[in-house]
Every structure is written in C-alpha cells, then in structure tokens.
C-alpha positions in Angstrom: -25.2 -44.2 35.5 -25.0 -47.4 33.4 -27.9 -47.8 31.0 -29.2 -50.9 32.7 -29.2 -49.2 36.1 -30.9 -46.1 34.7 -33.6 -48.3 33.2 -34.2 -50.1 36.4 -34.4 -46.9 38.4 -36.7 -45.3 35.9 -38.9 -48.4 35.7 -39.3 -48.3 39.5 -40.2 -44.6 39.4 -43.1 -45.1 37.1 -44.5 -47.8 39.3 -43.6 -50.8 37.2 -42.1 -54.0 38.5 -38.3 -54.3 38.2 -37.0 -56.8 35.7 -33.9 -58.9 36.4 -31.1 -58.7 33.8 -32.2 -62.1 32.6 -35.6 -61.0 31.5 -36.1 -60.0 27.9 -36.8 -56.7 26.2 -40.1 -58.3 25.1 -41.2 -58.6 28.7 -40.3 -54.9 29.3 -42.4 -53.9 26.3 -45.3 -55.9 27.5 -45.7 -54.1 30.8 -48.9 -52.1 31.3 -48.8 -48.3 31.1 -49.4 -46.2 34.2 -52.8 -47.0 35.8 -55.4 -44.3 36.2 -55.1 -44.6 40.0 -51.5 -43.3 39.7 -52.1 -40.6 37.1 -52.7 -37.6 39.4 -49.7 -35.5 40.6 -49.0 -32.5 42.6 -47.3 -31.0 39.5 -46.6 -32.0 35.9 -43.6 -30.6 34.0 -43.9 -30.5 30.2 -40.4 -30.9 28.7 -37.6 -32.5 30.6 -34.7 -30.7 29.0 -32.6 -27.9 30.4 -35.1 -26.1 32.7 -37.5 -29.0 33.1 -34.9 -31.5 34.4 -33.8 -29.0 37.2 -37.5 -28.3 38.0 -38.4 -31.9 38.3 -35.5 -32.5 40.6 -36.4 -29.4 42.8 -40.0 -30.6 43.1 -39.0 -34.2 43.9 -36.4 -33.0 46.5 -39.1 -31.1 48.2 -41.3 -34.2 48.5 -43.8 -33.4 45.8 -45.4 -36.1 43.6 -44.2 -34.9 40.2 -44.4 -36.1 36.6 -42.1 -35.0 33.9 -43.2 -35.6 30.3 -40.5 -35.6 27.5 -41.3 -36.3 23.8 -37.7 -37.4 23.1 -35.0 -39.1 25.0 -33.1 -37.6 27.9 -31.1 -35.9 26.7 -31.6 -35.4 23.0 -30.3 -33.3 20.0 -33.7 -31.9 18.7 -33.9 -28.8 20.9 -31.6 -26.2 22.5 -29.3 -28.1 24.8 -27.2 -30.5 22.7 -23.6 -29.8 21.7 -21.2 -30.7 24.5 -20.7 -27.3 26.2 -22.5 -24.1 27.3 -20.7 -21.0 28.6 -21.4 -19.9 32.2 -20.4 -16.4 33.4 -21.5 -13.8 35.9 -20.3 -10.4 34.5 -23.4 -10.3 32.4 -23.3 -7.9 29.4 -26.9 -8.5 28.5 -28.2 -6.7 31.7 -26.9 -6.3 35.3 -30.4 -7.5 36.6 -29.4 -11.1 35.7 -26.3 -11.1 37.9 -28.1 -12.0 41.2 -29.7 -14.9 39.5 -26.4 -16.0 38.1 -24.8 -15.8 41.6 -27.6 -18.0 42.9 -27.1 -20.3 39.9 -23.4 -20.7 40.7 -24.3 -21.4 44.3 -27.0 -24.0 43.5 -24.7 -25.7 41.0 -21.8 -26.0 43.5 -24.2 -27.5 46.1 -25.7 -30.0 43.5 -22.2 -31.1 42.4 -21.2 -31.6 46.0 -24.4 -33.6 46.8 -24.2 -35.8 43.7 -20.5 -36.1 43.0 -21.1 -35.0 39.4 -18.7 -32.7 37.6 -20.8 -30.2 35.6 -19.0 -26.8 35.8 -15.5 -26.5 34.3 -13.6 -23.4 35.0 -11.8 -22.1 31.9 -12.4 -18.4 32.1 -14.0 -16.3 29.4 -12.1 -13.8 27.2 -14.2 -10.9 25.9 -13.0 -8.6 23.2 -14.5 -6.0 20.8 -13.8 -2.7 19.2 -13.3 0.1 21.7 -16.6 1.3 23.1 -18.6 -1.8 22.0 -21.7 -2.9 23.9 -20.2 -6.4 24.8 -17.2 -5.3 26.9 -19.0 -2.2 28.2 -21.8 -4.4 29.5 -19.4 -6.9 31.1 -17.6 -4.0 32.9 -20.8 -2.4 34.0 -22.1 -5.6 35.6 -18.7 -6.4 37.2 -18.5 -2.9 38.7 -22.1 -3.0 40.1 -21.6 -6.4 41.8 -17.9 -6.2 42.4 -17.2 -9.2 40.3 -13.5 -10.2 39.6 -12.5 -9.3 36.0 -9.1 -8.5 34.5 -8.4 -5.9 31.8 -5.1 -6.8 30.3 -3.3 -4.5 27.9 -2.6 -5.8 24.4 0.9 -6.9 25.2 -0.2 -8.8 28.3 -3.2 -10.3 26.4 -0.8 -11.5 23.7 1.3 -13.2 26.3 -1.6 -14.7 28.2 -3.7 -15.6 25.2 -1.2 -16.2 22.3 -3.7 -17.9 20.1 -5.8 -14.7 19.6 -5.0 -12.0 17.1 -6.9 -9.1 18.8 -6.7 -5.7 16.9 -5.0 -2.8 18.6 -8.3 -0.8 18.8 -10.2 -3.5 20.6 -11.1 -3.6 24.4 -10.2 -6.8 26.2 -11.6 -8.3 29.4 -11.0 -11.6 31.0 -13.4 -13.2 33.6 -11.4 -15.8 35.5 -14.3 -17.4 37.4 -16.3 -18.2 34.2 -16.2 -21.4 32.2 -18.5 -23.9 30.7 -21.2 -26.4 31.7 -21.8 -29.8 30.1 -25.4 -29.7 29.1 -26.1 -33.4 28.4 -24.5 -34.4 31.7 -26.4 -31.6 33.5 -29.8 -32.8 32.3 -29.0 -36.5 32.8 -27.8 -35.9 36.3 -30.8 -33.8 37.4 -33.2 -36.4 35.9 -31.4 -39.3 37.5 -31.4 -37.7 40.9 -35.1 -36.8 40.5 -35.9 -40.4 39.7 -34.0 -41.5 42.8 -36.2 -39.2 44.8 -39.4 -40.7 43.4 -40.2 -38.5 40.4 -42.0 -40.1 37.5 -40.4 -39.5 34.0 -42.2 -40.5 30.8 -40.1 -40.3 27.7 -41.0 -40.6 24.0 -44.5 -39.3 24.9 -45.9 -36.3 23.1 -48.3 -33.8 24.7 -51.4 -33.4 22.5 -53.2 -30.8 24.6 -53.7 -29.5 28.1 -56.6 -27.6 29.8 -57.4 -26.2 33.1 -60.7 -27.4 34.8 -61.1 -25.2 37.8 -58.4 -26.3 40.3 -57.4 -29.2 38.1 -55.0 -29.4 35.2 -55.6 -32.1 32.6 -52.8 -33.2 30.2 -53.5 -35.4 27.2 -50.7 -37.2 25.5 -50.4 -39.7 22.7 -50.1 -42.4 25.3 -52.5 -41.4 28.1 -54.1 -38.7 30.3 -52.8 -37.2 33.5 -54.1 -34.7 36.0 -52.3 -32.4 38.4 -52.8 -29.5 40.8 -50.1 -27.5 39.0 -48.6 -27.4 35.5 -45.1 -26.1 34.6 -44.3 -25.6 30.9 -40.6 -25.7 30.0 -41.0 -26.8 26.4 -38.2 -24.9 24.6 -38.9 -24.5 20.9 -42.3 -26.2 21.3 -43.5 -23.5 23.8 -45.4 -21.5 21.0 -47.6 -24.6 20.5 -48.2 -25.3 24.2 -48.7 -21.7 25.2 -50.9 -20.3 22.3 -51.1 -16.9 24.1 -47.4 -16.4 23.4 -47.3 -17.7 19.9 -46.9 -14.1 18.5 -44.3 -13.2 21.1 -41.8 -16.1 20.5 -39.7 -16.8 17.4 -37.8 -20.1 17.0 -34.6 -20.0 15.0 -32.2 -22.7 13.8 -28.6 -22.0 14.9 -25.5 -23.6 13.4 -22.5 -24.8 15.5 -19.2 -25.8 14.0 -16.2 -27.9 15.3 -12.9 -27.6 13.5 -9.6 -29.4 13.4 -6.8 -26.8 14.2 -3.3 -27.2 12.9 -2.1 -28.0 16.4 -4.5 -29.1 19.2 -2.4 -28.4 22.2 -2.7 -24.6 22.2 -6.5 -25.0 22.1 -7.0 -27.7 24.6 -9.0 -27.2 27.8 -6.4 -25.9 30.3 -4.5 -23.9 27.7 -7.3 -22.0 26.0 -10.3 -20.1 27.4 -13.9 -19.8 26.4 -14.4 -16.6 24.4 -17.0 -14.1 23.3 -16.2 -11.3 20.8 -18.0 -8.6 19.0 -17.0 -8.1 15.4 -17.8 -4.6 14.2 -19.5 -5.8 11.0 -20.9 -9.2 11.8 -21.9 -9.2 15.5 -21.2 -11.6 18.3 -19.3 -14.9 18.1 -18.3 -17.4 20.8 -16.3 -20.5 21.3 -14.8 -23.1 23.6 -11.5 -25.0 24.2 -11.1 -28.5 22.8 -12.3 -31.0 25.4 -11.4 -34.7 25.5 -14.2 -36.8 24.0 -13.6 -39.7 26.4 -14.6 -37.4 29.2 -17.1 -35.0 27.6 -18.4 -37.0 24.6 -18.5 -35.7 21.0 -18.3 -33.9 18.7 -14.6 -33.7 18.2 -12.6 -30.5 17.8 -12.7 -26.8 18.5 -16.2 -25.4 18.8 -17.5 -22.0 17.8 -20.7 -20.4 16.7 -22.3 -17.1 15.6 -24.6 -15.6 18.2 -27.2 -14.1 15.9 -30.7 -15.2 15.0 -30.6 -17.9 12.4 -33.3 -18.9 10.0 -36.8 -18.9 11.4 -38.2 -22.4 11.9 -40.9 -24.5 13.6 -39.5 -26.9 16.2 -41.9 -29.6 14.9 -40.4 -29.6 11.4 -36.8 -28.3 11.4 -34.7 -28.5 8.2 -31.4 -29.8 9.7 -29.4 -29.1 6.6 -26.4 -26.8 7.0 -27.5 -23.2 6.6 -25.8 -21.8 3.4 -22.8 -19.6 4.2 -22.2 -21.0 7.7 -18.8 -22.5 6.9 -17.4 -19.3 5.4 -18.9 -17.1 8.1 -17.3 -19.0 10.9 -14.0 -19.7 9.1 -13.6 -16.0 8.3 -13.8 -15.2 12.0 -11.1 -17.8 12.8 -8.9 -16.4 10.0 -9.3 -12.9 11.4 -9.1 -13.4 15.1 -7.8 -17.0 15.8 -5.7 -17.8 12.7 -3.9 -20.9 14.1 -7.3 -22.5 14.7 -8.1 -22.6 11.0 -8.4 -26.2 9.7 -10.7 -28.8 8.3 -14.3 -28.9 9.5 -15.1 -31.9 11.7 -18.7 -31.3 12.5 -21.6 -29.0 11.7 -24.7 -29.3 13.9 -27.9 -27.3 14.6 -29.8 -26.3 17.7 -32.7 -24.1 18.4 -33.1 -20.6 20.0 -36.6 -19.7 21.4 -36.4 -15.9 21.2 -38.6 -13.4 23.0 -39.0 -10.0 21.3 -36.7 -8.2 23.8 -34.3 -11.2 24.2 -35.2 -11.5 27.9 -36.6 -14.6 29.5 -40.3 -15.0 30.3 -40.8 -16.6 33.7 -44.2 -16.1 35.3 -47.7 -17.5 35.8 -49.8 -17.8 32.8 -52.4 -15.0 33.0 -55.9 -16.2 34.0 -54.6 -19.5 35.5 -55.0 -18.5 39.1 -51.3 -19.4 39.6 -51.8 -23.0 38.6 -49.8 -22.8 35.3 -46.2 -21.6 35.4 -44.2 -20.9 32.3 -40.5 -20.5 31.5 -39.7 -19.6 27.9 -38.0 -17.1 25.6 -34.4 -18.0 26.8 -33.2 -16.5 23.5 -29.9 -18.4 23.3 -28.5 -17.4 26.6 -30.4 -19.4 29.2 -28.5 -22.6 30.0 -26.2 -21.1 32.6 -29.4 -20.3 34.6 -30.6 -23.9 34.8 -29.7 -24.4 38.5 -31.6 -21.3 39.6 -34.6 -21.5 37.2 -35.4 -25.0 38.5 -35.6 -23.4 42.0 -37.7 -20.5 40.8 -40.2 -22.6 39.0 -40.7 -25.0 41.9 -41.2 -21.9 44.2 -43.7 -20.3 41.9 -45.7 -23.5 41.4 -45.8 -24.8 45.0 -45.3 -21.7 47.1 -47.2 -19.2 45.0 -44.1 -16.9 45.0 -40.4 -16.7 44.8 -38.0 -14.6 46.8 -35.6 -14.5 43.9 -35.5 -11.2 41.8 -37.4 -12.1 38.6 -39.7 -9.1 38.3 -38.0 -7.9 35.2 -38.8 -11.3 33.5 -42.5 -11.1 34.1 -45.1 -11.5 31.4 -46.7 -8.2 32.2 -44.0 -6.4 30.1 -45.6 -8.1 27.0 -48.5 -6.2 25.5 
C-alpha cells in the first residue's frame, strides 16, 4: 500500500476525518486525539509486531472492536522482527509437539496470501547438517517420522552435487526439507495490520503503554497519550514483556542477537532459486543459520548473503539496548563461512541487531495470566524461533481472548509449567 493510502486508511480507522491530498501535514497534526466515547474496546492488543499484528487481524476479521497499541512504527527495527527474512519449516527439531501448530500456520498463511494477494512465504527449502548423531538432524528426522513430513537424506556425493556451495564434512548427517523456506517479516506485519485496518481495527502507533490494571471485568490501559478500557487484554510485547507482565520478569531473559550480511565472491550461486536456507550444528560452537541472497527491489534491504549464530547473545533490557556490534561477531560468523561455505566469504555489507525474549526452557508461553479470570492473555518467550508461528498464534490468541479456549494443541506451552 502506498504511504498516502495507508495514512488515509489508518486515519479513518481511528475515527478521524479523512484529509484530501491537498491538505497540509499541519492540519493532520492538529486533529484531536481519540475521544473518550470511542475509547472502550472488546479487546486491546499491546504490541503490534509479529504476534500482535496477526492477532489484531484475527479479532477484526471476527467482527470485534479491537485496538492495537504500538510504541514504534509498523514495522520497526527495535525488536525481534526486522531483518528481511525468517525461516519457516515443519520438521521441527526443537520438539515434535510444535508440528501440528506449524501445519496450521502453513495452512493459515496460504489462506491469508490467497485472500490478500500478498506474497509472504517463499519456498527455498532448508538444508540441515551436523556431526553424526547431533541433536539438530536427529530432531528433524524424529518430527518428520512422527508426522510423515517429506524430507530427503542425500548422501555426501549427492549433497555435493545438489548443494555445491557447501563444504560438509564426511562425518556429518545431512537432511533437506523441500517444503520449507522463508517468510518476509516486515511484509507480514504490514499486511496483517493493513488488512486489520480495512476491517475496522484501530491502530495507535508511537504510543507507549505506561501501565495497565484489571478492575473487575474491566481492563484499563494508560499510555503516554491517553487512557483506554476493554473487556479483554492481549499482551504481545516481545522484549518489553518483562515490564508489562511483572509476574514473568524472573522467567524471561532478553538478549541482543547479531545478524550479518556479506558480499560473496560471486552472487549467482547464492541467489534465491539457486541456494537454500540452511541450519547447521557446529560441534564446538553450536547452531548457525542463513538464507539465500534476495533481490532488494522485491524484498528490501539489507543487501547480501545473510547469516547468524543461534545462541543467546548479551543480556539486555529492551528499553535501553546497546546497538553497537558485539565484539567477536565478525570473526565468529566469518569462521563458519570459511569452514562450511567457503565461496561465500567476502566483505561485510551489514551488521544489525535484533532481540530474543527467552523463556528458561526455550518454549513459548501462551496462556491466560493467572488470577485474571481469563481476561488477560499473554504470548511471550518465543526464544528466537517464533516468527514462523505468527499465522497460528494470532488465531490462538483471538480464540483464548474471545472464546475462552482454543481447540489448537497448546497445552505444552501453558504457564503452569513455570514454578
């Protein structure tokens, strides 16, 4: 959507008169804020990022009066979702219990793309490799076997022919998941939010939540710009969750993660269509992952071949993140390229940071807040592997908030596992 069209739609959604293109920015800035008469909602969503945007859309689609409050722009680079691409896969090595949710996520995403005409999922496959007997490939194979998911187990000669850019040691296991690929996070969030606005959702950006409280059957939210009430509250605040859900402050750790884009010697072998997404387990250093080069005219920046180290970075506070490059990042990631993808070694084009919000067991926390009489629903602790679940988590949170239950299998993600 063009910026002018988005602003017009968003302005209409918050109950303000539409401006013609001849009216000035000064007139827009002089418009009154939302009136008290319009400040009560069926549900308020705190944080319109990955999970929040899908939740706002689900609620609006079901006809509910919903407000989404976002402290930054939609989308933005201050949290967990920026950076051009996120892997989506079904043969889940983390735990097989996630697979039914991923199958629903794939289904929901396909339906959303068909309905909106947006292209969010890009099939590139995922190549997994690690030393024989490693947890990564063992977990992939376990989930695939339980749910009969299509995977391939090429021998080393076949892998060298099919994936010539990789130098995989002879004592490594190799698995390829052909139906996996990547999602475009910024486009995902923008599209869910745009469609929610079209359906009547109210979206308030650049507005920071100061506090919220439950008053019997009423939820009251106080921001730096106003006060709102709702029947239900949904908190999808990413790295800010520890401050909005004090009960979980000791259970969540926010870390800064570094991502790098490099300029390979030759781009063609690493271009989308020629090169897969990949996840590997180095015996000494742990998990790394990466993506093909995508055209910036279609996907936006940064430019180059993207990779990162999937381990906890330095502990931080989302309200005050040191965005400087973490010492050792360049050598850590370049050493992995030299060892496993040597033709990709080149100059560094970009280094950026994002946030992980980690639970102690690395599993999500999706449940009602204890003591809220099912009026406050929380989704947090996505621990660096949550984005692929956006299409299903939006459905789950809307179900929990407005139906009082969900039929989707999320028992293993409940808050009752936390002491």
